[in-house]
N, C-alpha and C positions, 0 to 999 in steps of 0.2 A: 080694476083701474090700474093703469101702468104707473110705476114710480118714476120720478125724475132723477133718480140716482142710479148709477151703474149702467151697464149695457142694456140696450133694448132690442127685442126682436122686431121683425118687420111689422107685425100686427100692432105691437106696442107703439112703434114710431108713428103709425097712422093714427092710432087712438089719441096719443098725446098731441099730435098736430091738430087734430080736430078739436080737442078740448082747449088747448092753450093758444094756438095761433088764430084759429078761424074767427074767434069772437072779436079780434082786433084788426085783422087784415082781410078786407073784402076780396082782394085778388086771390089769396090763398083759399079762402072760403069757396069762391066760385069753382075752383078746380077740385078741391078735396070733397065737396059735397055732391058732385055729380054722381049719378047712379053707376056710370062706367068711368073708372079712373082714367084720367088723361095721361098723355105722355109726360107732361110736366110733373104730375104727381109721382109717376114711376121714377123719373129722374131725380127728384128731390129725395125720395125715400132711398133709392139706390145709393146716392151720394152720401147720405147720412149713415147708411149701413156700412159702406166701405170705410169711411172715416172712423166709425165706432169700433170696427175690428182692430184698427191700428192704435186707436186711442180710446179705450173703454170709457164710456160716459160722455163722449163727444156729442152723440145724437141727442141725449137728454138735455145737455147743457145748451146746445144750439136751439133746440125747440123752446126751452125755457126763456132764452134770450130773445127769440123772435116773438114770443107771446106777450 
């Protein structure tokens, strides 16, 4: 299970999103739970990864805040 502290890799971002966000946000759940990831999912994960490279811990904090 991914930690919510420090930088996350791409797999961890998706894992945390599924665990933290999807139980509260139907819209995110719809996109993240599809068998084939949508363009929206790729965009959210890409944006979080870019920000996390410049500000380590950003992805984890953002996912925690959204959850």
